[in-house]
A tleap script that builds the chain and sets N, CA, C and O, in Angstrom:
source leaprc.protein.ff14SB
mol = sequence {
  NMET THR GLU LEU ARG PHE THR ASP GLU LYS
  ASP ALA SER ARG TYR THR LEU HIE ARG GLY
  ASP ASP LEU VAL SER VAL LEU ASP TYR ARG
  ASP ASP GLY ARG THR VAL ALA MET THR ARG
  ALA TYR THR ILE PRO THR PHE ARG GLY LYS
  GLY TYR ALA GLY GLU LEU VAL ASP ARG ALA
  VAL ALA HIE LEU GLU ALA ALA GLY ARG ARG
  GLN VAL ILE PRO VAL CYS TRP TYR VAL ALA
  ASP TRP PHE GLU LEU HIE PRO ASP ARG ALA
  GLY ILE LEU ARG GLN ARG SER THR CALA
}
set mol.1.N position { 65.897 -20.038 -5.855 }
set mol.1.CA position { 65.697 -20.288 -7.253 }
set mol.1.C position { 64.297 -19.487 -7.604 }
set mol.1.O position { 63.360 -19.411 -6.809 }
set mol.2.N position { 64.304 -18.968 -8.778 }
set mol.2.CA position { 63.132 -18.282 -9.320 }
set mol.2.C position { 62.096 -19.415 -9.900 }
set mol.2.O position { 62.430 -20.370 -10.601 }
set mol.3.N position { 60.925 -19.142 -9.511 }
set mol.3.CA position { 59.821 -20.114 -9.925 }
set mol.3.C position { 59.689 -20.140 -11.370 }
set mol.3.O position { 59.835 -19.103 -12.016 }
set mol.4.N position { 59.400 -21.339 -11.970 }
set mol.4.CA position { 59.129 -21.447 -13.433 }
set mol.4.C position { 57.621 -21.335 -13.563 }
set mol.4.O position { 56.834 -21.792 -12.733 }
set mol.5.N position { 57.253 -20.638 -14.762 }
set mol.5.CA position { 55.841 -20.366 -15.019 }
set mol.5.C position { 55.565 -20.990 -16.444 }
set mol.5.O position { 56.280 -20.639 -17.382 }
set mol.6.N position { 54.596 -21.861 -16.624 }
set mol.6.CA position { 54.234 -22.518 -17.775 }
set mol.6.C position { 52.950 -21.861 -18.370 }
set mol.6.O position { 51.994 -21.649 -17.624 }
set mol.7.N position { 52.904 -21.551 -19.620 }
set mol.7.CA position { 51.697 -20.983 -20.262 }
set mol.7.C position { 51.422 -21.657 -21.571 }
set mol.7.O position { 52.351 -22.045 -22.280 }
set mol.8.N position { 50.200 -21.800 -21.898 }
set mol.8.CA position { 49.776 -22.285 -23.314 }
set mol.8.C position { 49.244 -20.896 -23.934 }
set mol.8.O position { 48.225 -20.360 -23.498 }
set mol.9.N position { 49.944 -20.402 -24.890 }
set mol.9.CA position { 49.586 -19.243 -25.624 }
set mol.9.C position { 48.847 -19.723 -26.885 }
set mol.9.O position { 49.405 -19.761 -27.982 }
set mol.10.N position { 47.556 -20.092 -26.683 }
set mol.10.CA position { 46.731 -20.619 -27.804 }
set mol.10.C position { 46.801 -19.783 -29.156 }
set mol.10.O position { 46.932 -20.280 -30.274 }
set mol.11.N position { 46.694 -18.455 -28.867 }
set mol.11.CA position { 46.660 -17.568 -30.030 }
set mol.11.C position { 47.959 -17.657 -30.902 }
set mol.11.O position { 47.943 -17.432 -32.112 }
set mol.12.N position { 49.030 -17.984 -30.240 }
set mol.12.CA position { 50.414 -18.114 -30.919 }
set mol.12.C position { 50.698 -19.538 -31.156 }
set mol.12.O position { 51.728 -19.819 -31.768 }
set mol.13.N position { 49.884 -20.508 -30.731 }
set mol.13.CA position { 50.063 -21.904 -31.001 }
set mol.13.C position { 51.530 -22.293 -30.354 }
set mol.13.O position { 52.419 -22.861 -30.988 }
set mol.14.N position { 51.612 -21.923 -29.109 }
set mol.14.CA position { 52.888 -22.305 -28.445 }
set mol.14.C position { 52.788 -22.350 -26.981 }
set mol.14.O position { 52.047 -21.594 -26.354 }
set mol.15.N position { 53.555 -23.259 -26.428 }
set mol.15.CA position { 53.778 -23.254 -24.931 }
set mol.15.C position { 54.869 -22.442 -24.648 }
set mol.15.O position { 55.723 -22.242 -25.512 }
set mol.16.N position { 54.950 -21.904 -23.434 }
set mol.16.CA position { 56.179 -21.098 -22.975 }
set mol.16.C position { 56.515 -21.373 -21.550 }
set mol.16.O position { 55.667 -21.639 -20.698 }
set mol.17.N position { 57.799 -21.294 -21.336 }
set mol.17.CA position { 58.285 -21.462 -19.996 }
set mol.17.C position { 59.096 -20.213 -19.581 }
set mol.17.O position { 60.063 -19.854 -20.252 }
set mol.18.N position { 58.701 -19.557 -18.477 }
set mol.18.CA position { 59.330 -18.341 -18.113 }
set mol.18.C position { 60.011 -18.702 -16.665 }
set mol.18.O position { 59.532 -19.542 -15.902 }
set mol.19.N position { 61.111 -17.999 -16.418 }
set mol.19.CA position { 61.710 -18.113 -15.103 }
set mol.19.C position { 61.786 -16.585 -14.708 }
set mol.19.O position { 62.610 -15.798 -15.175 }
set mol.20.N position { 60.830 -16.282 -13.800 }
set mol.20.CA position { 60.663 -14.904 -13.386 }
set mol.20.C position { 60.041 -14.255 -14.611 }
set mol.20.O position { 59.045 -14.723 -15.161 }
set mol.21.N position { 60.680 -13.140 -15.023 }
set mol.21.CA position { 60.174 -12.246 -16.135 }
set mol.21.C position { 60.727 -12.752 -17.404 }
set mol.21.O position { 60.253 -12.370 -18.474 }
set mol.22.N position { 61.777 -13.654 -17.341 }
set mol.22.CA position { 62.469 -14.054 -18.578 }
set mol.22.C position { 61.804 -15.216 -19.279 }
set mol.22.O position { 61.443 -16.189 -18.617 }
set mol.23.N position { 61.632 -15.166 -20.524 }
set mol.23.CA position { 61.261 -16.266 -21.298 }
set mol.23.C position { 62.368 -17.123 -21.566 }
set mol.23.O position { 63.305 -16.650 -22.209 }
set mol.24.N position { 62.418 -18.414 -21.141 }
set mol.24.CA position { 63.464 -19.329 -21.363 }
set mol.24.C position { 63.353 -20.341 -22.443 }
set mol.24.O position { 64.334 -20.779 -23.045 }
set mol.25.N position { 62.122 -20.700 -22.669 }
set mol.25.CA position { 61.953 -21.937 -23.704 }
set mol.25.C position { 60.544 -21.800 -24.191 }
set mol.25.O position { 59.607 -21.357 -23.526 }
set mol.26.N position { 60.495 -22.270 -25.538 }
set mol.26.CA position { 59.201 -22.128 -26.276 }
set mol.26.C position { 58.938 -23.496 -26.974 }
set mol.26.O position { 59.880 -24.131 -27.447 }
set mol.27.N position { 57.699 -23.933 -27.037 }
set mol.27.CA position { 57.402 -25.185 -27.742 }
set mol.27.C position { 56.209 -24.837 -28.672 }
set mol.27.O position { 55.079 -24.631 -28.229 }
set mol.28.N position { 56.517 -24.788 -29.932 }
set mol.28.CA position { 55.489 -24.497 -30.936 }
set mol.28.C position { 54.735 -25.742 -31.260 }
set mol.28.O position { 55.279 -26.845 -31.202 }
set mol.29.N position { 53.387 -25.563 -31.627 }
set mol.29.CA position { 52.532 -26.727 -31.946 }
set mol.29.C position { 51.528 -26.285 -32.945 }
set mol.29.O position { 51.294 -25.098 -33.173 }
set mol.30.N position { 50.879 -27.393 -33.597 }
set mol.30.CA position { 49.689 -27.249 -34.388 }
set mol.30.C position { 48.639 -28.224 -33.751 }
set mol.30.O position { 48.892 -29.406 -33.518 }
set mol.31.N position { 47.535 -27.668 -33.513 }
set mol.31.CA position { 46.481 -28.417 -32.915 }
set mol.31.C position { 45.247 -28.375 -33.887 }
set mol.31.O position { 44.692 -27.320 -34.196 }
set mol.32.N position { 44.857 -29.644 -34.353 }
set mol.32.CA position { 43.829 -29.732 -35.282 }
set mol.32.C position { 42.479 -30.307 -34.612 }
set mol.32.O position { 41.529 -30.695 -35.292 }
set mol.33.N position { 42.497 -30.319 -33.345 }
set mol.33.CA position { 41.265 -30.695 -32.555 }
set mol.33.C position { 41.417 -32.192 -32.040 }
set mol.33.O position { 40.864 -32.596 -31.017 }
set mol.34.N position { 42.212 -32.955 -32.845 }
set mol.34.CA position { 42.430 -34.440 -32.465 }
set mol.34.C position { 43.806 -34.599 -31.958 }
set mol.34.O position { 44.100 -35.239 -30.948 }
set mol.35.N position { 44.650 -33.957 -32.748 }
set mol.35.CA position { 46.131 -34.244 -32.474 }
set mol.35.C position { 46.853 -32.772 -32.206 }
set mol.35.O position { 46.370 -31.716 -32.614 }
set mol.36.N position { 47.927 -32.863 -31.551 }
set mol.36.CA position { 48.733 -31.819 -31.300 }
set mol.36.C position { 50.271 -32.139 -31.853 }
set mol.36.O position { 51.064 -32.884 -31.278 }
set mol.37.N position { 50.496 -31.495 -32.957 }
set mol.37.CA position { 51.899 -31.786 -33.560 }
set mol.37.C position { 52.879 -30.815 -32.929 }
set mol.37.O position { 52.744 -29.610 -33.143 }
set mol.38.N position { 53.820 -31.257 -32.194 }
set mol.38.CA position { 54.825 -30.469 -31.491 }
set mol.38.C position { 55.896 -30.220 -32.517 }
set mol.38.O position { 56.615 -31.160 -32.857 }
set mol.39.N position { 56.047 -29.076 -33.013 }
set mol.39.CA position { 56.818 -28.759 -34.213 }
set mol.39.C position { 58.205 -28.262 -33.990 }
set mol.39.O position { 59.086 -28.494 -34.818 }
set mol.40.N position { 58.445 -27.539 -32.824 }
set mol.40.CA position { 59.703 -26.951 -32.589 }
set mol.40.C position { 59.859 -26.673 -31.051 }
set mol.40.O position { 59.014 -26.014 -30.445 }
set mol.41.N position { 60.932 -27.180 -30.465 }
set mol.41.CA position { 61.296 -26.709 -29.226 }
set mol.41.C position { 62.531 -25.909 -29.139 }
set mol.41.O position { 63.567 -26.279 -29.692 }
set mol.42.N position { 62.448 -24.869 -28.487 }
set mol.42.CA position { 63.539 -23.804 -28.620 }
set mol.42.C position { 63.840 -23.225 -27.280 }
set mol.42.O position { 62.897 -22.822 -26.599 }
set mol.43.N position { 65.127 -23.138 -26.811 }
set mol.43.CA position { 65.486 -22.550 -25.597 }
set mol.43.C position { 66.375 -21.348 -26.041 }
set mol.43.O position { 67.205 -21.440 -26.946 }
set mol.44.N position { 66.138 -20.248 -25.350 }
set mol.44.CA position { 66.878 -18.943 -25.582 }
set mol.44.C position { 68.349 -19.365 -25.337 }
set mol.44.O position { 68.608 -20.084 -24.372 }
set mol.45.N position { 69.282 -18.957 -26.148 }
set mol.45.CA position { 70.711 -19.377 -26.007 }
set mol.45.C position { 71.276 -19.150 -24.618 }
set mol.45.O position { 71.928 -20.072 -24.128 }
set mol.46.N position { 71.107 -18.055 -23.939 }
set mol.46.CA position { 71.587 -17.775 -22.715 }
set mol.46.C position { 71.133 -18.770 -21.582 }
set mol.46.O position { 71.747 -18.887 -20.521 }
set mol.47.N position { 69.989 -19.478 -21.912 }
set mol.47.CA position { 69.385 -20.301 -20.940 }
set mol.47.C position { 69.542 -21.796 -21.235 }
set mol.47.O position { 68.974 -22.636 -20.537 }
set mol.48.N position { 70.248 -22.090 -22.183 }
set mol.48.CA position { 70.538 -23.538 -22.693 }
set mol.48.C position { 71.426 -24.291 -21.651 }
set mol.48.O position { 72.199 -23.717 -20.885 }
set mol.49.N position { 71.238 -25.577 -21.706 }
set mol.49.CA position { 71.947 -26.435 -20.875 }
set mol.49.C position { 71.443 -26.628 -19.467 }
set mol.49.O position { 72.128 -27.261 -18.663 }
set mol.50.N position { 70.357 -26.148 -19.154 }
set mol.50.CA position { 69.803 -26.081 -17.821 }
set mol.50.C position { 68.501 -26.897 -17.760 }
set mol.50.O position { 67.788 -26.789 -16.762 }
set mol.51.N position { 68.168 -27.674 -18.731 }
set mol.51.CA position { 66.896 -28.525 -18.667 }
set mol.51.C position { 65.662 -27.894 -18.928 }
set mol.51.O position { 64.615 -28.509 -18.727 }
set mol.52.N position { 65.666 -26.662 -19.381 }
set mol.52.CA position { 64.351 -25.996 -19.649 }
set mol.52.C position { 63.482 -26.561 -20.657 }
set mol.52.O position { 62.269 -26.603 -20.452 }
set mol.53.N position { 64.017 -27.021 -21.784 }
set mol.53.CA position { 63.251 -27.558 -22.838 }
set mol.53.C position { 62.579 -28.906 -22.378 }
set mol.53.O position { 61.416 -29.198 -22.658 }
set mol.54.N position { 63.390 -29.656 -21.679 }
set mol.54.CA position { 62.794 -30.841 -21.153 }
set mol.54.C position { 61.692 -30.588 -20.147 }
set mol.54.O position { 60.706 -31.325 -20.175 }
set mol.55.N position { 61.773 -29.626 -19.274 }
set mol.55.CA position { 60.784 -29.273 -18.430 }
set mol.55.C position { 59.542 -28.723 -19.129 }
set mol.55.O position { 58.428 -28.960 -18.664 }
set mol.56.N position { 59.700 -28.021 -20.196 }
set mol.56.CA position { 58.681 -27.459 -20.997 }
set mol.56.C position { 57.847 -28.532 -21.722 }
set mol.56.O position { 56.620 -28.465 -21.790 }
set mol.57.N position { 58.581 -29.529 -22.260 }
set mol.57.CA position { 57.846 -30.662 -22.889 }
set mol.57.C position { 57.116 -31.497 -21.925 }
set mol.57.O position { 56.025 -31.985 -22.218 }
set mol.58.N position { 57.723 -31.692 -20.695 }
set mol.58.CA position { 57.046 -32.439 -19.651 }
set mol.58.C position { 55.756 -31.780 -19.205 }
set mol.58.O position { 54.737 -32.440 -19.001 }
set mol.59.N position { 55.822 -30.414 -19.053 }
set mol.59.CA position { 54.549 -29.809 -18.592 }
set mol.59.C position { 53.577 -29.665 -19.723 }
set mol.59.O position { 52.375 -29.679 -19.459 }
set mol.60.N position { 53.988 -29.527 -20.960 }
set mol.60.CA position { 53.071 -29.552 -22.120 }
set mol.60.C position { 52.298 -30.909 -22.240 }
set mol.60.O position { 51.082 -31.021 -22.398 }
set mol.61.N position { 53.229 -31.937 -22.135 }
set mol.61.CA position { 52.513 -33.296 -22.167 }
set mol.61.C position { 51.560 -33.502 -20.981 }
set mol.61.O position { 50.434 -33.966 -21.163 }
set mol.62.N position { 51.998 -33.166 -19.796 }
set mol.62.CA position { 51.055 -33.236 -18.668 }
set mol.62.C position { 49.787 -32.382 -18.825 }
set mol.62.O position { 48.717 -32.812 -18.393 }
set mol.63.N position { 49.863 -31.326 -19.359 }
set mol.63.CA position { 48.743 -30.415 -19.665 }
set mol.63.C position { 47.797 -31.142 -20.692 }
set mol.63.O position { 46.576 -31.073 -20.550 }
set mol.64.N position { 48.314 -31.766 -21.617 }
set mol.64.CA position { 47.511 -32.413 -22.658 }
set mol.64.C position { 46.963 -33.656 -22.109 }
set mol.64.O position { 45.809 -33.948 -22.426 }
set mol.65.N position { 47.636 -34.446 -21.316 }
set mol.65.CA position { 47.188 -35.589 -20.601 }
set mol.65.C position { 45.993 -35.280 -19.632 }
set mol.65.O position { 45.002 -36.010 -19.604 }
set mol.66.N position { 46.117 -34.241 -18.889 }
set mol.66.CA position { 45.009 -33.720 -18.132 }
set mol.66.C position { 43.824 -33.286 -18.888 }
set mol.66.O position { 42.725 -33.449 -18.359 }
set mol.67.N position { 43.901 -32.780 -20.002 }
set mol.67.CA position { 42.796 -32.249 -20.730 }
set mol.67.C position { 42.123 -33.359 -21.460 }
set mol.67.O position { 40.914 -33.332 -21.692 }
set mol.68.N position { 42.999 -34.456 -21.868 }
set mol.68.CA position { 42.427 -35.568 -22.644 }
set mol.68.C position { 41.997 -35.254 -23.951 }
set mol.68.O position { 42.037 -34.068 -24.277 }
set mol.69.N position { 41.551 -36.182 -24.849 }
set mol.69.CA position { 41.048 -36.063 -26.162 }
set mol.69.C position { 42.082 -35.558 -27.159 }
set mol.69.O position { 41.680 -35.214 -28.270 }
set mol.70.N position { 43.256 -35.489 -26.891 }
set mol.70.CA position { 44.329 -35.145 -27.913 }
set mol.70.C position { 45.465 -36.249 -27.863 }
set mol.70.O position { 45.784 -36.846 -26.834 }
set mol.71.N position { 45.995 -36.427 -29.025 }
set mol.71.CA position { 47.156 -37.205 -29.101 }
set mol.71.C position { 48.284 -36.390 -29.673 }
set mol.71.O position { 48.083 -35.435 -30.424 }
set mol.72.N position { 49.546 -36.820 -29.274 }
set mol.72.CA position { 50.695 -35.811 -29.679 }
set mol.72.C position { 51.514 -36.508 -30.892 }
set mol.72.O position { 51.789 -37.707 -30.877 }
set mol.73.N position { 51.813 -35.781 -31.765 }
set mol.73.CA position { 52.741 -36.144 -32.910 }
set mol.73.C position { 54.005 -35.347 -32.662 }
set mol.73.O position { 54.024 -34.121 -32.764 }
set mol.74.N position { 55.119 -36.118 -32.314 }
set mol.74.CA position { 56.336 -35.429 -32.136 }
set mol.74.C position { 57.136 -35.096 -33.394 }
set mol.74.O position { 58.021 -35.861 -33.778 }
set mol.75.N position { 56.859 -34.048 -33.995 }
set mol.75.CA position { 57.491 -33.622 -35.223 }
set mol.75.C position { 58.890 -33.140 -35.133 }
set mol.75.O position { 59.696 -33.367 -36.035 }
set mol.76.N position { 59.224 -32.410 -33.949 }
set mol.76.CA position { 60.412 -31.934 -33.502 }
set mol.76.C position { 61.308 -33.105 -33.065 }
set mol.76.O position { 60.838 -34.050 -32.431 }
set mol.77.N position { 62.547 -33.035 -33.397 }
set mol.77.CA position { 63.449 -34.170 -33.050 }
set mol.77.C position { 63.651 -34.227 -31.523 }
set mol.77.O position { 63.782 -35.293 -30.922 }
set mol.78.N position { 63.670 -32.920 -30.883 }
set mol.78.CA position { 63.884 -32.977 -29.382 }
set mol.78.C position { 62.695 -33.543 -28.751 }
set mol.78.O position { 62.880 -34.290 -27.790 }
set mol.79.N position { 61.520 -33.309 -29.134 }
set mol.79.CA position { 60.254 -33.949 -28.572 }
set mol.79.C position { 60.295 -35.408 -28.765 }
set mol.79.O position { 60.002 -36.133 -27.815 }
set mol.80.N position { 60.636 -35.916 -29.917 }
set mol.80.CA position { 60.797 -37.294 -30.161 }
set mol.80.C position { 61.834 -38.008 -29.236 }
set mol.80.O position { 61.601 -39.075 -28.669 }
set mol.81.N position { 62.920 -37.360 -29.149 }
set mol.81.CA position { 63.906 -37.849 -28.174 }
set mol.81.C position { 63.411 -37.836 -26.756 }
set mol.81.O position { 63.737 -38.768 -26.021 }
set mol.82.N position { 62.646 -36.857 -26.302 }
set mol.82.CA position { 62.133 -36.741 -25.040 }
set mol.82.C position { 61.232 -37.969 -24.707 }
set mol.82.O position { 61.362 -38.606 -23.662 }
set mol.83.N position { 60.304 -38.258 -25.674 }
set mol.83.CA position { 59.492 -39.436 -25.480 }
set mol.83.C position { 60.149 -40.724 -25.416 }
set mol.83.O position { 59.728 -41.648 -24.721 }
set mol.84.N position { 61.348 -40.792 -26.261 }
set mol.84.CA position { 62.184 -42.094 -26.082 }
set mol.84.C position { 62.716 -42.200 -24.652 }
set mol.84.O position { 62.825 -43.303 -24.115 }
set mol.85.N position { 63.055 -41.047 -24.019 }
set mol.85.CA position { 63.682 -41.080 -22.647 }
set mol.85.C position { 62.473 -41.293 -21.550 }
set mol.85.O position { 62.725 -41.683 -20.409 }
set mol.86.N position { 61.308 -41.039 -21.940 }
set mol.86.CA position { 60.108 -41.105 -21.026 }
set mol.86.C position { 59.083 -42.148 -21.591 }
set mol.86.O position { 57.941 -41.751 -21.826 }
set mol.87.N position { 59.414 -43.446 -21.823 }
set mol.87.CA position { 58.383 -44.364 -22.396 }
set mol.87.C position { 57.098 -44.447 -21.686 }
set mol.87.O position { 56.066 -44.760 -22.279 }
set mol.88.N position { 57.136 -44.170 -20.407 }
set mol.88.CA position { 55.845 -44.220 -19.534 }
set mol.88.C position { 54.995 -43.174 -19.954 }
set mol.88.O position { 53.852 -43.250 -19.505 }
set mol.89.N position { 55.251 -42.189 -20.716 }
set mol.89.CA position { 54.413 -41.123 -21.225 }
set mol.89.C position { 53.894 -41.312 -22.657 }
set mol.89.O position { 53.228 -40.460 -23.244 }
set mol.90.N position { 54.248 -42.480 -23.165 }
set mol.90.CA position { 54.065 -42.685 -24.673 }
set mol.90.C position { 52.609 -43.020 -24.856 }
set mol.90.O position { 52.227 -43.219 -26.009 }
set mol.91.N position { 51.753 -43.108 -23.871 }
set mol.91.CA position { 50.384 -43.462 -24.108 }
set mol.91.C position { 49.584 -42.274 -24.871 }
set mol.91.O position { 48.475 -42.479 -25.365 }
set mol.92.N position { 50.211 -41.064 -24.924 }
set mol.92.CA position { 49.564 -40.001 -25.518 }
set mol.92.C position { 49.839 -39.792 -26.930 }
set mol.92.O position { 49.221 -38.998 -27.639 }
set mol.93.N position { 50.885 -40.613 -27.342 }
set mol.93.CA position { 51.428 -40.455 -28.812 }
set mol.93.C position { 50.330 -41.028 -29.618 }
set mol.93.O position { 49.594 -41.947 -29.260 }
set mol.94.N position { 50.293 -40.347 -30.824 }
set mol.94.CA position { 49.381 -40.891 -31.995 }
set mol.94.C position { 50.139 -42.174 -32.438 }
set mol.94.O position { 51.366 -42.174 -32.536 }
set mol.95.N position { 49.380 -43.260 -32.701 }
set mol.95.CA position { 49.959 -44.417 -33.170 }
set mol.95.C position { 50.041 -44.394 -34.772 }
set mol.95.O position { 49.105 -44.018 -35.478 }
set mol.96.N position { 51.136 -44.793 -35.202 }
set mol.96.CA position { 51.170 -44.626 -36.747 }
set mol.96.C position { 50.319 -45.715 -37.330 }
set mol.96.O position { 50.255 -46.822 -36.795 }
set mol.97.N position { 49.639 -45.396 -38.466 }
set mol.97.CA position { 48.737 -46.421 -39.031 }
set mol.97.C position { 49.620 -47.350 -39.865 }
set mol.97.O position { 50.638 -46.945 -40.427 }
set mol.98.N position { 49.193 -48.596 -39.923 }
set mol.98.CA position { 50.017 -49.545 -40.610 }
set mol.98.C position { 49.488 -49.773 -42.047 }
set mol.98.O position { 50.008 -50.612 -42.784 }
set mol.99.N position { 48.463 -49.022 -42.418 }
set mol.99.CA position { 47.837 -49.212 -43.793 }
set mol.99.C position { 48.594 -48.348 -44.799 }
set mol.99.O position { 48.258 -48.343 -45.984 }
savepdb mol mol.pdb
quit
């Protein structure tokens, strides 16, 4: 199996996942210095159904957890669903204010 490569393309505000030379999945974000709004997860159609988007979200969350100082806002429905399936990772989510 070809190795997966995760990158944070800060200039493009996106995380990417490559399999070999092929771009397989993209996760767009907006970073305001305190929070990272994950706005769109997208997998190239020919690579769908293989778990790449989930792997990309997992690696992006791990990247942010390791760096600290940022909370995640799951704007994209896929990212929100991913957090529902991984409640152990919810500590990085920005809590909604009740005011």
